[in-house]
TORRO-385151 format. One record per residue (C-alpha): residue number from 1; residue in one letter; chain; z, y negated, x negated. Coordinates in Angstrom, 2 decimals, decimal comma, always signed. Layout:
# residues N
<pt><tidren>NUM</tidren><lumpa>A</lumpa><vexfi>A</vexfi><w>Z</w><v>Y</v><u>X</u></pt>
...
END
This chain:
# residues 184
<pt><tidren>1</tidren><lumpa>M</lumpa><vexfi>A</vexfi><w>+0,00</w><v>+0,00</v><u>+0,00</u></pt>
<pt><tidren>2</tidren><lumpa>N</lumpa><vexfi>A</vexfi><w>-0,91</w><v>-3,42</v><u>-1,32</u></pt>
<pt><tidren>3</tidren><lumpa>K</lumpa><vexfi>A</vexfi><w>+2,11</w><v>-5,02</v><u>+0,30</u></pt>
<pt><tidren>4</tidren><lumpa>D</lumpa><vexfi>A</vexfi><w>+5,64</w><v>-3,91</v><u>+1,04</u></pt>
<pt><tidren>5</tidren><lumpa>P</lumpa><vexfi>A</vexfi><w>+6,74</w><v>-3,92</v><u>+4,70</u></pt>
<pt><tidren>6</tidren><lumpa>N</lumpa><vexfi>A</vexfi><w>+8,43</w><v>-7,32</v><u>+4,39</u></pt>
<pt><tidren>7</tidren><lumpa>Q</lumpa><vexfi>A</vexfi><w>+5,24</w><v>-8,82</v><u>+2,95</u></pt>
<pt><tidren>8</tidren><lumpa>I</lumpa><vexfi>A</vexfi><w>+3,26</w><v>-7,27</v><u>+5,79</u></pt>
<pt><tidren>9</tidren><lumpa>L</lumpa><vexfi>A</vexfi><w>+5,70</w><v>-8,76</v><u>+8,28</u></pt>
<pt><tidren>10</tidren><lumpa>T</lumpa><vexfi>A</vexfi><w>+5,28</w><v>-12,19</v><u>+6,67</u></pt>
<pt><tidren>11</tidren><lumpa>S</lumpa><vexfi>A</vexfi><w>+1,48</w><v>-11,89</v><u>+6,84</u></pt>
<pt><tidren>12</tidren><lumpa>L</lumpa><vexfi>A</vexfi><w>+1,59</w><v>-10,85</v><u>+10,49</u></pt>
<pt><tidren>13</tidren><lumpa>M</lumpa><vexfi>A</vexfi><w>+3,95</w><v>-13,70</v><u>+11,37</u></pt>
<pt><tidren>14</tidren><lumpa>K</lumpa><vexfi>A</vexfi><w>+1,37</w><v>-16,07</v><u>+9,85</u></pt>
<pt><tidren>15</tidren><lumpa>G</lumpa><vexfi>A</vexfi><w>-1,26</w><v>-14,52</v><u>+12,12</u></pt>
<pt><tidren>16</tidren><lumpa>E</lumpa><vexfi>A</vexfi><w>-3,07</w><v>-12,82</v><u>+9,23</u></pt>
<pt><tidren>17</tidren><lumpa>D</lumpa><vexfi>A</vexfi><w>-4,76</w><v>-9,44</v><u>+9,49</u></pt>
<pt><tidren>18</tidren><lumpa>I</lumpa><vexfi>A</vexfi><w>-3,39</w><v>-6,78</v><u>+7,14</u></pt>
<pt><tidren>19</tidren><lumpa>G</lumpa><vexfi>A</vexfi><w>-6,59</w><v>-4,75</v><u>+6,79</u></pt>
<pt><tidren>20</tidren><lumpa>E</lumpa><vexfi>A</vexfi><w>-7,40</w><v>-1,08</v><u>+7,23</u></pt>
<pt><tidren>21</tidren><lumpa>Q</lumpa><vexfi>A</vexfi><w>-5,66</w><v>+0,33</v><u>+4,14</u></pt>
<pt><tidren>22</tidren><lumpa>N</lumpa><vexfi>A</vexfi><w>-2,41</w><v>-1,55</v><u>+4,72</u></pt>
<pt><tidren>23</tidren><lumpa>A</lumpa><vexfi>A</vexfi><w>-2,45</w><v>-0,45</v><u>+8,38</u></pt>
<pt><tidren>24</tidren><lumpa>F</lumpa><vexfi>A</vexfi><w>-2,97</w><v>+3,17</v><u>+7,28</u></pt>
<pt><tidren>25</tidren><lumpa>D</lumpa><vexfi>A</vexfi><w>-0,13</w><v>+2,97</v><u>+4,76</u></pt>
<pt><tidren>26</tidren><lumpa>L</lumpa><vexfi>A</vexfi><w>+2,12</w><v>+1,14</v><u>+7,22</u></pt>
<pt><tidren>27</tidren><lumpa>M</lumpa><vexfi>A</vexfi><w>+1,64</w><v>+3,88</v><u>+9,82</u></pt>
<pt><tidren>28</tidren><lumpa>Q</lumpa><vexfi>A</vexfi><w>+2,55</w><v>+6,50</v><u>+7,21</u></pt>
<pt><tidren>29</tidren><lumpa>L</lumpa><vexfi>A</vexfi><w>+5,78</w><v>+4,61</v><u>+6,46</u></pt>
<pt><tidren>30</tidren><lumpa>L</lumpa><vexfi>A</vexfi><w>+6,60</w><v>+4,07</v><u>+10,14</u></pt>
<pt><tidren>31</tidren><lumpa>A</lumpa><vexfi>A</vexfi><w>+6,01</w><v>+7,76</v><u>+10,83</u></pt>
<pt><tidren>32</tidren><lumpa>T</lumpa><vexfi>A</vexfi><w>+8,41</w><v>+8,90</v><u>+8,13</u></pt>
<pt><tidren>33</tidren><lumpa>G</lumpa><vexfi>A</vexfi><w>+11,17</w><v>+6,50</v><u>+9,15</u></pt>
<pt><tidren>34</tidren><lumpa>T</lumpa><vexfi>A</vexfi><w>+11,31</w><v>+4,88</v><u>+5,72</u></pt>
<pt><tidren>35</tidren><lumpa>I</lumpa><vexfi>A</vexfi><w>+11,09</w><v>+1,33</v><u>+7,09</u></pt>
<pt><tidren>36</tidren><lumpa>D</lumpa><vexfi>A</vexfi><w>+14,32</w><v>-0,24</v><u>+8,31</u></pt>
<pt><tidren>37</tidren><lumpa>P</lumpa><vexfi>A</vexfi><w>+14,22</w><v>-0,11</v><u>+12,15</u></pt>
<pt><tidren>38</tidren><lumpa>A</lumpa><vexfi>A</vexfi><w>+14,77</w><v>-3,87</v><u>+12,44</u></pt>
<pt><tidren>39</tidren><lumpa>V</lumpa><vexfi>A</vexfi><w>+11,82</w><v>-4,57</v><u>+10,14</u></pt>
<pt><tidren>40</tidren><lumpa>A</lumpa><vexfi>A</vexfi><w>+9,71</w><v>-1,96</v><u>+11,96</u></pt>
<pt><tidren>41</tidren><lumpa>G</lumpa><vexfi>A</vexfi><w>+10,51</w><v>-3,62</v><u>+15,29</u></pt>
<pt><tidren>42</tidren><lumpa>A</lumpa><vexfi>A</vexfi><w>+9,62</w><v>-7,03</v><u>+13,90</u></pt>
<pt><tidren>43</tidren><lumpa>I</lumpa><vexfi>A</vexfi><w>+6,32</w><v>-5,65</v><u>+12,56</u></pt>
<pt><tidren>44</tidren><lumpa>L</lumpa><vexfi>A</vexfi><w>+5,41</w><v>-4,05</v><u>+15,90</u></pt>
<pt><tidren>45</tidren><lumpa>T</lumpa><vexfi>A</vexfi><w>+6,28</w><v>-7,25</v><u>+17,75</u></pt>
<pt><tidren>46</tidren><lumpa>S</lumpa><vexfi>A</vexfi><w>+4,30</w><v>-9,39</v><u>+15,30</u></pt>
<pt><tidren>47</tidren><lumpa>L</lumpa><vexfi>A</vexfi><w>+1,28</w><v>-7,11</v><u>+15,67</u></pt>
<pt><tidren>48</tidren><lumpa>R</lumpa><vexfi>A</vexfi><w>+1,52</w><v>-7,44</v><u>+19,45</u></pt>
<pt><tidren>49</tidren><lumpa>I</lumpa><vexfi>A</vexfi><w>+1,68</w><v>-11,23</v><u>+19,24</u></pt>
<pt><tidren>50</tidren><lumpa>K</lumpa><vexfi>A</vexfi><w>-1,14</w><v>-11,51</v><u>+16,69</u></pt>
<pt><tidren>51</tidren><lumpa>G</lumpa><vexfi>A</vexfi><w>-3,34</w><v>-8,88</v><u>+18,28</u></pt>
<pt><tidren>52</tidren><lumpa>E</lumpa><vexfi>A</vexfi><w>-4,69</w><v>-5,91</v><u>+16,35</u></pt>
<pt><tidren>53</tidren><lumpa>S</lumpa><vexfi>A</vexfi><w>-7,98</w><v>-6,25</v><u>+14,50</u></pt>
<pt><tidren>54</tidren><lumpa>A</lumpa><vexfi>A</vexfi><w>-10,58</w><v>-3,48</v><u>+14,59</u></pt>
<pt><tidren>55</tidren><lumpa>E</lumpa><vexfi>A</vexfi><w>-9,84</w><v>-2,71</v><u>+10,92</u></pt>
<pt><tidren>56</tidren><lumpa>E</lumpa><vexfi>A</vexfi><w>-6,12</w><v>-2,38</v><u>+11,63</u></pt>
<pt><tidren>57</tidren><lumpa>V</lumpa><vexfi>A</vexfi><w>-6,68</w><v>-0,09</v><u>+14,61</u></pt>
<pt><tidren>58</tidren><lumpa>R</lumpa><vexfi>A</vexfi><w>-9,01</w><v>+2,04</v><u>+12,47</u></pt>
<pt><tidren>59</tidren><lumpa>G</lumpa><vexfi>A</vexfi><w>-6,34</w><v>+2,32</v><u>+9,76</u></pt>
<pt><tidren>60</tidren><lumpa>F</lumpa><vexfi>A</vexfi><w>-3,64</w><v>+3,24</v><u>+12,27</u></pt>
<pt><tidren>61</tidren><lumpa>A</lumpa><vexfi>A</vexfi><w>-5,95</w><v>+5,76</v><u>+13,97</u></pt>
<pt><tidren>62</tidren><lumpa>N</lumpa><vexfi>A</vexfi><w>-6,89</w><v>+7,44</v><u>+10,70</u></pt>
<pt><tidren>63</tidren><lumpa>A</lumpa><vexfi>A</vexfi><w>-3,23</w><v>+7,76</v><u>+9,74</u></pt>
<pt><tidren>64</tidren><lumpa>M</lumpa><vexfi>A</vexfi><w>-2,30</w><v>+9,19</v><u>+13,15</u></pt>
<pt><tidren>65</tidren><lumpa>R</lumpa><vexfi>A</vexfi><w>-5,12</w><v>+11,72</v><u>+12,96</u></pt>
<pt><tidren>66</tidren><lumpa>E</lumpa><vexfi>A</vexfi><w>-3,89</w><v>+12,80</v><u>+9,55</u></pt>
<pt><tidren>67</tidren><lumpa>L</lumpa><vexfi>A</vexfi><w>-0,32</w><v>+13,13</v><u>+10,83</u></pt>
<pt><tidren>68</tidren><lumpa>A</lumpa><vexfi>A</vexfi><w>-1,11</w><v>+14,85</v><u>+14,15</u></pt>
<pt><tidren>69</tidren><lumpa>T</lumpa><vexfi>A</vexfi><w>-0,68</w><v>+18,55</v><u>+14,82</u></pt>
<pt><tidren>70</tidren><lumpa>T</lumpa><vexfi>A</vexfi><w>-4,20</w><v>+19,95</v><u>+15,02</u></pt>
<pt><tidren>71</tidren><lumpa>I</lumpa><vexfi>A</vexfi><w>-5,54</w><v>+22,47</v><u>+17,48</u></pt>
<pt><tidren>72</tidren><lumpa>D</lumpa><vexfi>A</vexfi><w>-8,58</w><v>+24,58</v><u>+16,67</u></pt>
<pt><tidren>73</tidren><lumpa>L</lumpa><vexfi>A</vexfi><w>-10,20</w><v>+25,70</v><u>+19,89</u></pt>
<pt><tidren>74</tidren><lumpa>E</lumpa><vexfi>A</vexfi><w>-12,76</w><v>+28,49</v><u>+19,98</u></pt>
<pt><tidren>75</tidren><lumpa>E</lumpa><vexfi>A</vexfi><w>-16,23</w><v>+27,32</v><u>+18,98</u></pt>
<pt><tidren>76</tidren><lumpa>D</lumpa><vexfi>A</vexfi><w>-17,71</w><v>+28,23</v><u>+22,34</u></pt>
<pt><tidren>77</tidren><lumpa>D</lumpa><vexfi>A</vexfi><w>-14,97</w><v>+26,36</v><u>+24,23</u></pt>
<pt><tidren>78</tidren><lumpa>T</lumpa><vexfi>A</vexfi><w>-16,33</w><v>+23,25</v><u>+25,87</u></pt>
<pt><tidren>79</tidren><lumpa>T</lumpa><vexfi>A</vexfi><w>-13,37</w><v>+21,22</v><u>+27,02</u></pt>
<pt><tidren>80</tidren><lumpa>I</lumpa><vexfi>A</vexfi><w>-12,78</w><v>+17,89</v><u>+28,66</u></pt>
<pt><tidren>81</tidren><lumpa>D</lumpa><vexfi>A</vexfi><w>-10,09</w><v>+15,77</v><u>+27,04</u></pt>
<pt><tidren>82</tidren><lumpa>I</lumpa><vexfi>A</vexfi><w>-8,35</w><v>+13,48</v><u>+29,53</u></pt>
<pt><tidren>83</tidren><lumpa>V</lumpa><vexfi>A</vexfi><w>-5,72</w><v>+10,89</v><u>+28,80</u></pt>
<pt><tidren>84</tidren><lumpa>G</lumpa><vexfi>A</vexfi><w>-4,28</w><v>+8,28</v><u>+31,13</u></pt>
<pt><tidren>85</tidren><lumpa>T</lumpa><vexfi>A</vexfi><w>-3,41</w><v>+4,62</v><u>+30,86</u></pt>
<pt><tidren>86</tidren><lumpa>G</lumpa><vexfi>A</vexfi><w>+0,30</w><v>+5,29</v><u>+30,30</u></pt>
<pt><tidren>87</tidren><lumpa>G</lumpa><vexfi>A</vexfi><w>+2,49</w><v>+2,27</v><u>+29,85</u></pt>
<pt><tidren>88</tidren><lumpa>D</lumpa><vexfi>A</vexfi><w>+0,08</w><v>-0,08</v><u>+31,59</u></pt>
<pt><tidren>89</tidren><lumpa>G</lumpa><vexfi>A</vexfi><w>+2,97</w><v>-1,75</v><u>+33,41</u></pt>
<pt><tidren>90</tidren><lumpa>S</lumpa><vexfi>A</vexfi><w>+1,36</w><v>-1,39</v><u>+36,83</u></pt>
<pt><tidren>91</tidren><lumpa>N</lumpa><vexfi>A</vexfi><w>+4,00</w><v>+0,98</v><u>+38,28</u></pt>
<pt><tidren>92</tidren><lumpa>S</lumpa><vexfi>A</vexfi><w>+1,10</w><v>+2,99</v><u>+39,65</u></pt>
<pt><tidren>93</tidren><lumpa>F</lumpa><vexfi>A</vexfi><w>+0,52</w><v>+6,57</v><u>+40,77</u></pt>
<pt><tidren>94</tidren><lumpa>N</lumpa><vexfi>A</vexfi><w>-0,34</w><v>+9,01</v><u>+37,97</u></pt>
<pt><tidren>95</tidren><lumpa>L</lumpa><vexfi>A</vexfi><w>-4,04</w><v>+9,31</v><u>+38,70</u></pt>
<pt><tidren>96</tidren><lumpa>S</lumpa><vexfi>A</vexfi><w>-5,13</w><v>+10,83</v><u>+35,37</u></pt>
<pt><tidren>97</tidren><lumpa>T</lumpa><vexfi>A</vexfi><w>-2,98</w><v>+13,95</v><u>+35,78</u></pt>
<pt><tidren>98</tidren><lumpa>G</lumpa><vexfi>A</vexfi><w>-4,24</w><v>+14,56</v><u>+39,30</u></pt>
<pt><tidren>99</tidren><lumpa>T</lumpa><vexfi>A</vexfi><w>-7,78</w><v>+14,07</v><u>+38,05</u></pt>
<pt><tidren>100</tidren><lumpa>A</lumpa><vexfi>A</vexfi><w>-7,20</w><v>+16,55</v><u>+35,21</u></pt>
<pt><tidren>101</tidren><lumpa>L</lumpa><vexfi>A</vexfi><w>-5,84</w><v>+19,20</v><u>+37,59</u></pt>
<pt><tidren>102</tidren><lumpa>L</lumpa><vexfi>A</vexfi><w>-8,65</w><v>+18,66</v><u>+40,09</u></pt>
<pt><tidren>103</tidren><lumpa>T</lumpa><vexfi>A</vexfi><w>-11,26</w><v>+18,89</v><u>+37,32</u></pt>
<pt><tidren>104</tidren><lumpa>A</lumpa><vexfi>A</vexfi><w>-9,71</w><v>+22,14</v><u>+36,07</u></pt>
<pt><tidren>105</tidren><lumpa>A</lumpa><vexfi>A</vexfi><w>-9,79</w><v>+23,50</v><u>+39,63</u></pt>
<pt><tidren>106</tidren><lumpa>T</lumpa><vexfi>A</vexfi><w>-13,59</w><v>+23,12</v><u>+39,57</u></pt>
<pt><tidren>107</tidren><lumpa>G</lumpa><vexfi>A</vexfi><w>-13,78</w><v>+25,53</v><u>+36,63</u></pt>
<pt><tidren>108</tidren><lumpa>A</lumpa><vexfi>A</vexfi><w>-13,93</w><v>+23,05</v><u>+33,76</u></pt>
<pt><tidren>109</tidren><lumpa>K</lumpa><vexfi>A</vexfi><w>-11,56</w><v>+23,57</v><u>+30,84</u></pt>
<pt><tidren>110</tidren><lumpa>V</lumpa><vexfi>A</vexfi><w>-9,29</w><v>+20,53</v><u>+30,59</u></pt>
<pt><tidren>111</tidren><lumpa>V</lumpa><vexfi>A</vexfi><w>-6,94</w><v>+19,38</v><u>+27,85</u></pt>
<pt><tidren>112</tidren><lumpa>K</lumpa><vexfi>A</vexfi><w>-4,65</w><v>+16,57</v><u>+29,04</u></pt>
<pt><tidren>113</tidren><lumpa>H</lumpa><vexfi>A</vexfi><w>-2,58</w><v>+14,43</v><u>+26,69</u></pt>
<pt><tidren>114</tidren><lumpa>G</lumpa><vexfi>A</vexfi><w>+0,51</w><v>+12,61</v><u>+27,84</u></pt>
<pt><tidren>115</tidren><lumpa>N</lumpa><vexfi>A</vexfi><w>+4,16</w><v>+11,75</v><u>+27,73</u></pt>
<pt><tidren>116</tidren><lumpa>R</lumpa><vexfi>A</vexfi><w>+7,04</w><v>+10,84</v><u>+30,00</u></pt>
<pt><tidren>117</tidren><lumpa>S</lumpa><vexfi>A</vexfi><w>+6,98</w><v>+7,73</v><u>+32,14</u></pt>
<pt><tidren>118</tidren><lumpa>V</lumpa><vexfi>A</vexfi><w>+7,21</w><v>+4,39</v><u>+30,41</u></pt>
<pt><tidren>119</tidren><lumpa>S</lumpa><vexfi>A</vexfi><w>+6,34</w><v>+1,98</v><u>+33,21</u></pt>
<pt><tidren>120</tidren><lumpa>S</lumpa><vexfi>A</vexfi><w>+4,90</w><v>+4,02</v><u>+36,07</u></pt>
<pt><tidren>121</tidren><lumpa>K</lumpa><vexfi>A</vexfi><w>+6,58</w><v>+6,06</v><u>+38,77</u></pt>
<pt><tidren>122</tidren><lumpa>S</lumpa><vexfi>A</vexfi><w>+5,94</w><v>+9,23</v><u>+36,79</u></pt>
<pt><tidren>123</tidren><lumpa>G</lumpa><vexfi>A</vexfi><w>+4,41</w><v>+10,08</v><u>+33,45</u></pt>
<pt><tidren>124</tidren><lumpa>S</lumpa><vexfi>A</vexfi><w>+2,17</w><v>+13,09</v><u>+33,04</u></pt>
<pt><tidren>125</tidren><lumpa>A</lumpa><vexfi>A</vexfi><w>+5,00</w><v>+15,20</v><u>+31,62</u></pt>
<pt><tidren>126</tidren><lumpa>D</lumpa><vexfi>A</vexfi><w>+7,31</w><v>+14,22</v><u>+34,49</u></pt>
<pt><tidren>127</tidren><lumpa>L</lumpa><vexfi>A</vexfi><w>+4,73</w><v>+15,13</v><u>+37,11</u></pt>
<pt><tidren>128</tidren><lumpa>L</lumpa><vexfi>A</vexfi><w>+3,79</w><v>+18,46</v><u>+35,53</u></pt>
<pt><tidren>129</tidren><lumpa>E</lumpa><vexfi>A</vexfi><w>+7,44</w><v>+19,48</v><u>+35,09</u></pt>
<pt><tidren>130</tidren><lumpa>A</lumpa><vexfi>A</vexfi><w>+8,05</w><v>+18,67</v><u>+38,76</u></pt>
<pt><tidren>131</tidren><lumpa>L</lumpa><vexfi>A</vexfi><w>+5,22</w><v>+21,10</v><u>+39,54</u></pt>
<pt><tidren>132</tidren><lumpa>N</lumpa><vexfi>A</vexfi><w>+6,86</w><v>+23,74</v><u>+37,29</u></pt>
<pt><tidren>133</tidren><lumpa>I</lumpa><vexfi>A</vexfi><w>+4,00</w><v>+23,57</v><u>+34,79</u></pt>
<pt><tidren>134</tidren><lumpa>K</lumpa><vexfi>A</vexfi><w>+5,28</w><v>+24,40</v><u>+31,31</u></pt>
<pt><tidren>135</tidren><lumpa>L</lumpa><vexfi>A</vexfi><w>+4,49</w><v>+21,91</v><u>+28,56</u></pt>
<pt><tidren>136</tidren><lumpa>A</lumpa><vexfi>A</vexfi><w>+2,66</w><v>+23,55</v><u>+25,65</u></pt>
<pt><tidren>137</tidren><lumpa>D</lumpa><vexfi>A</vexfi><w>+4,74</w><v>+23,10</v><u>+22,51</u></pt>
<pt><tidren>138</tidren><lumpa>N</lumpa><vexfi>A</vexfi><w>+2,61</w><v>+24,59</v><u>+19,73</u></pt>
<pt><tidren>139</tidren><lumpa>P</lumpa><vexfi>A</vexfi><w>-1,08</w><v>+25,04</v><u>+18,86</u></pt>
<pt><tidren>140</tidren><lumpa>E</lumpa><vexfi>A</vexfi><w>-1,11</w><v>+28,77</v><u>+19,62</u></pt>
<pt><tidren>141</tidren><lumpa>S</lumpa><vexfi>A</vexfi><w>+0,29</w><v>+28,34</v><u>+23,11</u></pt>
<pt><tidren>142</tidren><lumpa>V</lumpa><vexfi>A</vexfi><w>-2,35</w><v>+25,67</v><u>+23,78</u></pt>
<pt><tidren>143</tidren><lumpa>K</lumpa><vexfi>A</vexfi><w>-5,17</w><v>+28,13</v><u>+23,12</u></pt>
<pt><tidren>144</tidren><lumpa>E</lumpa><vexfi>A</vexfi><w>-3,58</w><v>+30,84</v><u>+25,24</u></pt>
<pt><tidren>145</tidren><lumpa>V</lumpa><vexfi>A</vexfi><w>-2,73</w><v>+28,60</v><u>+28,20</u></pt>
<pt><tidren>146</tidren><lumpa>L</lumpa><vexfi>A</vexfi><w>-6,20</w><v>+27,03</v><u>+28,14</u></pt>
<pt><tidren>147</tidren><lumpa>R</lumpa><vexfi>A</vexfi><w>-7,79</w><v>+30,48</v><u>+28,06</u></pt>
<pt><tidren>148</tidren><lumpa>Q</lumpa><vexfi>A</vexfi><w>-5,66</w><v>+31,77</v><u>+30,95</u></pt>
<pt><tidren>149</tidren><lumpa>C</lumpa><vexfi>A</vexfi><w>-5,49</w><v>+28,70</v><u>+33,18</u></pt>
<pt><tidren>150</tidren><lumpa>G</lumpa><vexfi>A</vexfi><w>-8,35</w><v>+26,41</v><u>+32,23</u></pt>
<pt><tidren>151</tidren><lumpa>F</lumpa><vexfi>A</vexfi><w>-5,83</w><v>+23,57</v><u>+31,95</u></pt>
<pt><tidren>152</tidren><lumpa>V</lumpa><vexfi>A</vexfi><w>-3,33</w><v>+22,71</v><u>+29,26</u></pt>
<pt><tidren>153</tidren><lumpa>F</lumpa><vexfi>A</vexfi><w>-1,10</w><v>+19,70</v><u>+28,70</u></pt>
<pt><tidren>154</tidren><lumpa>L</lumpa><vexfi>A</vexfi><w>-0,38</w><v>+18,39</v><u>+25,21</u></pt>
<pt><tidren>155</tidren><lumpa>F</lumpa><vexfi>A</vexfi><w>+3,04</w><v>+16,76</v><u>+25,30</u></pt>
<pt><tidren>156</tidren><lumpa>A</lumpa><vexfi>A</vexfi><w>+2,87</w><v>+13,84</v><u>+22,85</u></pt>
<pt><tidren>157</tidren><lumpa>P</lumpa><vexfi>A</vexfi><w>+6,20</w><v>+14,48</v><u>+21,06</u></pt>
<pt><tidren>158</tidren><lumpa>F</lumpa><vexfi>A</vexfi><w>+5,04</w><v>+17,99</v><u>+20,10</u></pt>
<pt><tidren>159</tidren><lumpa>F</lumpa><vexfi>A</vexfi><w>+1,57</w><v>+17,05</v><u>+18,92</u></pt>
<pt><tidren>160</tidren><lumpa>H</lumpa><vexfi>A</vexfi><w>+2,27</w><v>+13,62</v><u>+17,44</u></pt>
<pt><tidren>161</tidren><lumpa>P</lumpa><vexfi>A</vexfi><w>+5,46</w><v>+14,25</v><u>+15,45</u></pt>
<pt><tidren>162</tidren><lumpa>A</lumpa><vexfi>A</vexfi><w>+4,82</w><v>+10,97</v><u>+13,64</u></pt>
<pt><tidren>163</tidren><lumpa>M</lumpa><vexfi>A</vexfi><w>+6,05</w><v>+9,19</v><u>+16,76</u></pt>
<pt><tidren>164</tidren><lumpa>K</lumpa><vexfi>A</vexfi><w>+9,56</w><v>+10,65</v><u>+16,34</u></pt>
<pt><tidren>165</tidren><lumpa>H</lumpa><vexfi>A</vexfi><w>+10,81</w><v>+7,69</v><u>+14,30</u></pt>
<pt><tidren>166</tidren><lumpa>I</lumpa><vexfi>A</vexfi><w>+8,68</w><v>+5,10</v><u>+16,06</u></pt>
<pt><tidren>167</tidren><lumpa>A</lumpa><vexfi>A</vexfi><w>+9,39</w><v>+5,98</v><u>+19,71</u></pt>
<pt><tidren>168</tidren><lumpa>P</lumpa><vexfi>A</vexfi><w>+13,02</w><v>+4,76</v><u>+19,78</u></pt>
<pt><tidren>169</tidren><lumpa>I</lumpa><vexfi>A</vexfi><w>+11,96</w><v>+1,42</v><u>+18,28</u></pt>
<pt><tidren>170</tidren><lumpa>R</lumpa><vexfi>A</vexfi><w>+9,15</w><v>+1,04</v><u>+20,81</u></pt>
<pt><tidren>171</tidren><lumpa>Q</lumpa><vexfi>A</vexfi><w>+11,50</w><v>+1,93</v><u>+23,63</u></pt>
<pt><tidren>172</tidren><lumpa>A</lumpa><vexfi>A</vexfi><w>+14,10</w><v>-0,60</v><u>+22,48</u></pt>
<pt><tidren>173</tidren><lumpa>L</lumpa><vexfi>A</vexfi><w>+11,47</w><v>-3,34</v><u>+22,24</u></pt>
<pt><tidren>174</tidren><lumpa>G</lumpa><vexfi>A</vexfi><w>+10,23</w><v>-2,69</v><u>+25,76</u></pt>
<pt><tidren>175</tidren><lumpa>I</lumpa><vexfi>A</vexfi><w>+6,83</w><v>-4,29</v><u>+25,11</u></pt>
<pt><tidren>176</tidren><lumpa>R</lumpa><vexfi>A</vexfi><w>+3,38</w><v>-2,74</v><u>+25,05</u></pt>
<pt><tidren>177</tidren><lumpa>Q</lumpa><vexfi>A</vexfi><w>+2,10</w><v>-2,03</v><u>+21,56</u></pt>
<pt><tidren>178</tidren><lumpa>F</lumpa><vexfi>A</vexfi><w>-1,09</w><v>-0,63</v><u>+20,06</u></pt>
<pt><tidren>179</tidren><lumpa>L</lumpa><vexfi>A</vexfi><w>+0,76</w><v>+2,70</v><u>+19,60</u></pt>
<pt><tidren>180</tidren><lumpa>I</lumpa><vexfi>A</vexfi><w>+0,27</w><v>+3,43</v><u>+23,27</u></pt>
<pt><tidren>181</tidren><lumpa>Y</lumpa><vexfi>A</vexfi><w>-3,13</w><v>+4,86</v><u>+22,34</u></pt>
<pt><tidren>182</tidren><lumpa>W</lumpa><vexfi>A</vexfi><w>-1,42</w><v>+7,75</v><u>+20,55</u></pt>
<pt><tidren>183</tidren><lumpa>D</lumpa><vexfi>A</vexfi><w>+1,83</w><v>+8,15</v><u>+22,42</u></pt>
<pt><tidren>184</tidren><lumpa>R</lumpa><vexfi>A</vexfi><w>+0,25</w><v>+9,64</v><u>+25,53</u></pt>
END
């Protein structure tokens, strides 16, 4: 990383972009919990105020892909990957999960990503648990459930372990951040 977290915070507070590499490195640090939570919260807030550049989002996305638990589906498996708008603040009905289940009922293989409710009446995980649908918790169970049922849900905490250290900070802040793209 070209800058330490405090330097990144200073740059963000000045409204400066931090670039792709610094964003990548910052995500790695956030994911391992090596940044003081107060500084991490200030960085996330400053990013929200400044707005994320395309380069920054690319750096964060590349880091999250590197940190995510991967799932290798069979080569002949054509699947639809559905994710909702989670955390949109609209207190709306969970349309994406219903859509995923309806699509699977037509015979399509569907992989749905999601988490618990942040701002809506129910998050995907909440809704599926209420329906007694087990949340897949490892790559092998994903393959098996998808094969048997044609639908599988990837619960974000299991498949994005990098969010473990970041989630409590995000929750304490209570504001929408760019991380919503991965914490679903």
